[in-house]
N, C-alpha and C positions, 0 to 999 in steps of 0.2 A: 306579255307580262315577266314570261321566261328572259327576252331579251332583256330587256326593262332591268330585271334582279343582277342579270349577268355583269349590266353596264354600272350599275350601280357595285357591284363588288368590287369591280375593278377601280373604281374610279375611289374607293376607300383604302384597297390595298396603296396607291398610287399614292395618296396623301399620305398612309402610314409610312411608306418608304422612302418618302423627299425628305418628310418630316427628322428621319432618322439620320437622313447622308448630309444632310444641310445643317447639321448641329454644332455650335462653336464651342469650342472648350476653353479655357482659363486663357491660356499663351493666345491661340490664337485673337481672344478678344482685347488683350493688351495689345497686339499686333495693329488689330485693326483701328484701333483706338487714338493710337500716339502716330501711325500714319495719315488718319484723317487729319489729325492735327498739324501734321509736319507737311501737309499740302504745298505750302506754300514752298519748300525747299525739295521735295520729292526729285530725285534725279541726281543729289549730291550727295555727297560721305558724311557717313555719321558713324560714332561711336556707342558701344554697349558698355556699360561699366559693370563690374559683378556688384550686386547687390548686398547691403548691409544690413541686421537688426537694428532698429530704432535703440532697442535698450543698452547699445556699447558693449553686447556680450562679446568674447573675443575668443577664439577657438572654435567657431561655428564658419569658416570659410565658404564649406562646399555647396551649403546650401544658396546663399545669395551670387554663386558660380555657377550652380546646376540651373536655377532658373533663368540667370543672364546667357545664357547657353541655347536653351530650350528658346527663347525669346526669340535670340538674334539668328536661328532654322528657323521659325516662322516667318522673320521680317524680311529673312535671304529669299526666300520662296513665294515672298509677292513682289519681288523685282521694282519695288518702286525706292529703294533707293543702292548706295554702295555701301555695304558695311565694312569696316577695318577689322581685317582678323585678330582673331584674342592674343597670339604671339608678338604680333608689332603694339597692341596696346598696351601688353605688361611691359615690354623695355622703354616704350616712352614711361613709363608711368615710374620706371625706376629711376631714369635719366631724371626725370623732374622729384626724384623724392618724393612722389605720391602715396606708392606701394607702399613706403615706410609708416607716414605719418598718415597716412590713411583720410588724409584732410585735400578736400576737393572746393576751396571756395571759389569766389567770381573770379579772380584773379589767374587762380589754375584753368578754371575752364576756357579762358583765353590763351591760356596758352598751351592748352591741348588742343584748341581749334588753329592755334596755327601751326604746330610742329606735327602734328596730323594732319591739318587740310581739311580738317571736317568744318560743316555747317551745325550742328549742333551734336548735343549727346544726348543718351538716354541713361540716366543712375534712379535708385532709389530704396527705402528701405524697405523691411520686414518687420513684422509681427506674427509672435509666435498664438496660434489661436487654439483651443480646445480641440478634441479628435484628433492632434494628428494633421492643423493644418497651419498653413502661413500665407497670411494678408498681405500682399506684395501692392506697395505706394509707387506706381513709377510715374519719372515726367522725363519730357523731350523740352531739353535747353539749347537756347540758341548759344553758340559760344562767342560769336562776335559782343553781343550784348548782357551776356549771363541772365536772362530772362526764362523765364519756364512759358513754355508758346502752349503746352498741352500736357495732360495728366491723364492715367489711369486706374482705377482700384478694381485689385480681384483678390477670392480667395482659393488657393489652391492645395489640392492633397501633398502631402510629405510623401514622395511614394519610391524615396530612393533611399541608401543604406550611407550614413557617411560622419557627420560632424553632429554630436551631440546637441540640441537646441537648450544649452539650459544656460540662465544669467549670468556674469562673473558675480562670484561673491562679495558681497560687501561693497559693490559700488558707490562711490560718492554719487551722492545727489546730482550733484550739477558736471560729471565727469563726462568730457567730449566722448563722443562715439568713437568704433576702432574704425569706421569707416563713414564719416561724416559727409552728408547732403552738401550741396553748393548755398550758399551762403552771400547776402549781397550786400552793398553798400549804397544807401542813400545817398543822393546829391548832397556834398555839406555835413554831412557825416566824417567825424573820424575813424569810426572803428564800422566793424562788419558786424551787422546784426541781421539772424536767421529769418529767412525769406516766409513770407506766411504762407503756411499750407493750405490750400484751393481743395476745399470740400469736394469729393464727388458730388458731380450732379445727381439728382436722381432716375434720371435718364438717361444709358448707355449712350456715348456717342456713335452718331448714326442711325439709331433709333430713333422715331418717330409716329405717331398714331396718324390718320386722317380721319375726314369728313368730306364726301364728293356729291355735289350735284352734278348729274350726267344727263345728258338726253344725245338722241343718236337715231339712225335710220338706215336703210339700207333695203335691198332685194332679197326676197326670198321665194324657194324651192318649196310648191305646197303639194302631199301627198294628201289625196282622201279614199278612203277605204270602206264601204259600205258590207258587211258580211254576216249574212245569216244563216246558219246550218239546219234551221230545223222547216220554216216556214216560206224565206229567198227571199230576193229583193226585186221590188219589179222596176223598170226602167220610167215609168209615169210616176211614181213615187218617189224618185229623185229629184225631179225637174226633167226628165228628157222624154221626146214624143220619139216612138222608135218606128223608121222609115227601112221598110226591105226588112227586118229583122224582127226579133222575137219580142215579145213584151216580158218574159221572163215566167216562173219565175228563175233569178240566177244566185248561185249561193253564197256570190261574191260579183261586185259591181266597182273595178281599181281606175284612178283616174292619179298618173304619177305626173309631176314634175310641173303641175301648173306653174306659171308665172304668179307669183304674189307681191303685193306693195303694201305700203303701211309706213306708220312712225313707232319712234321708240326703239330702243328701249328709254324710256322718261322715267328717273326716279334719284333713289341716293345711296351713299352703299358707307359703310363704316367700316374701318381695318388699321392697318399698321404694319411695319417691320420691325425687328429689331435689328441689335448692331451685325448684326450677319448680312447672308444676303436671303433668309426664309420671311414669309410675311402671308398676309390675309387679309379676307375681307368678307363682310356681307351685303347683303344688297337687297333692297326692294325696289321691283320696278313695272309700268305698266307698257305693253307693245299691242299696237294693233295691227292685225294683218287683216288683208282682203283680196280677191280673187274677181278680177275682172274678167268679163265676156271676153272667151278665146275659142278655139279650133286645137285641141289635143288629142291623141292617139291614147287610149288607156286599152282594159280587159274587159270583159264583161266571161266569166266561169274559164281566164285564160286565154278566151280568144277575142286577136286583137280586133278592135274598134274604134272607130272616130265618133267624139264627142264634140258636139257644138252644142258649148256653154248660152242659156237664155240671155239674149241680149237687153234685157229691160232693166237690169238691177246688177249690183255685186252678185253671182254663185254664193260666196260667202263670206264673211266677217267674223273673223275672231279678235276677242279681248284677253290678253292674259294678264292674268296678276301674280309675279311670281318671285318667290322668296330661293336665294339661292347664295353658296358661299365659293369662293376661291381659297386655295393655295398658292401663293404668289411665289417667284425668284426672280431677283434683280441685281443687279450690277449695281453698286454704291458709286455714287458719282457726287462730285462736288457741288452740283446746281441740276444733273438731270440723273436719273434714276433709271434705266430702260429694266423692262422688267417681260417674260411670260407667264404661263398659269396652268392650271387648271378648276374648272369649278364644276358643280354639280348642284342641280334645288329639284323645287315642287314648284308648281303653277295650279290655280284656279285659272279655268277658261270657260267664256261665253260664247258658247257655237250658234249663228245666225245663217239659217239656211232658208232664206224666204219661198225657192222652189220646192222644197223637200216636205211630203209629209210626215206625222208623226203625232204622239200622243203626249207631246211638251205644253200646250196650250189647254185643253179640254179633254173631258172623257172622249171628243171624236177624233175620226182620224183624219188629222185637216192639216194645211200648211198657216205659217211658214213654222221650224225645226225651232227653236228656242231653247237651247239645252246649257246644260255646263258640264264639264268635264274636269277630271285631271291630271296634270301631265307630268311627266317629267323632264327635267333639261340637264343638260350638256352643255359647255361652252368651254373654248380656250382662247383666253384672253393675251394681246403680244401690244406692249405700248410702252410709253413712258411720263413720267410724272415731271416737270417743269417746278423747280424750286424757287418761284423769285424773291421770295423769301422765309422765314421757319412756319410764318403761320398764312403762307398764302401759293397755293402750286395752281397749274395748268395742268389737265391731263387728256392726253390724246392716246384712242387704242383701238386697234381691229381685232374684233373676235369674230368667232365661228361659234354660232348657236345652233342647237336642237332642242325641240321641246316638242314630246310626243306626247298627242290628249287620247285620248280615250271618250267615246260617247255612245248614247244608246237610241237617238229619237223618241225618247220614253219608253213606257213601259210595253215593247215590243217583244215575243217570246224571242230566247236564241240570237237576239240580236247582237254585236259587238264590231262600234265603227269606230274610225280613227281617223285624225288629221294629223300630219306630221310636218311642223316648218321648219327649214334647215336654210342656213347660208351666213353670210358674211355681214355684220353690220359694222357702222364707223362710229365710235361716239366719240364727245367733246365734255369736257367737265372741269370742276370748278373745284380746288380743293379748299379745304383749312385746317392748316396743322392742329395736331391737338397733344 
């Protein structure tokens, strides 16, 4: 029980550490969502233009410059695009007389694309909110067509000293902003009209939930330990006919590394990922493990002993009902998300030992033993999600599993018995995006 408590504590500490270590800040969220939207142009040059306030206030240029500069650093470190240096961008905008006018329309966006050789520009508006925060509405615009191909919205803390974020006094109702976002001309129109602002999606880009139906199988190594510190354990009462050795009693009879087989886990799980790398799931599954007749090396009171398991039936059948959860870490891809993780859980297990004696069926000391025991589960999954479309996923996973179960063969004084099943299982699943 002490070992189980230590493993549980380690698992909880691991979850707490990874949850904090992989938190995504607002600037990283902007970078992630704009990068995902620009998957078709990754590897190409882009320019990030300083943001401006949507209400057209003047004298508050530092806010937009600081935000665009921090976003630039995040996107440079992602190594997905070539980012134009700020000094080069300022020079070109001055030459095109965009710096003074602050006007970036569809024609200007195309000019920037040609002069700078960029495939897209990142630009956006700022909105001052309560509590010293700034709402950032960013867009990724393809320069060739002046089409917005992606958008992201976050709220950031204003944690720098600089320009006062104060609206221009007595500003006319329809005055153009000091730094206007792109406007686009519809075919056949004689003047530019403001492009409609796409409302932010309810779920950040790259995030999704899932419901999986899973099934799998694989071999396991199974340890069976009988221990009794008061009356002891006899060989004949756990299914063995001693030949040339004493029947007991022994304080412990241990049979490690039995070759087990079976089916499962079969079940379902519900989980999801945020816009970053962190995610998780909860799983309910059923697994059955059996130990067929075999010859193994074990111990009785620490003395090495050869055990020949009875040959007329399985020595052990263990059916496990598990409820568990995983912390998952993924690499976000366009159609495939590889992941790994760590999970813990609890299990309810039916232990069937047809050759062992106990008090599980009646008040008489008889066989078979048919008992229930609680177990502690640990697993390490490594797999991938293949996104056929947003609502249909295929899942392939290889996982290490360990299930440690305690039982007693009924009301036997001093008895403390264990079954430990561990090994690697291969899982296939059909997922439904949510």
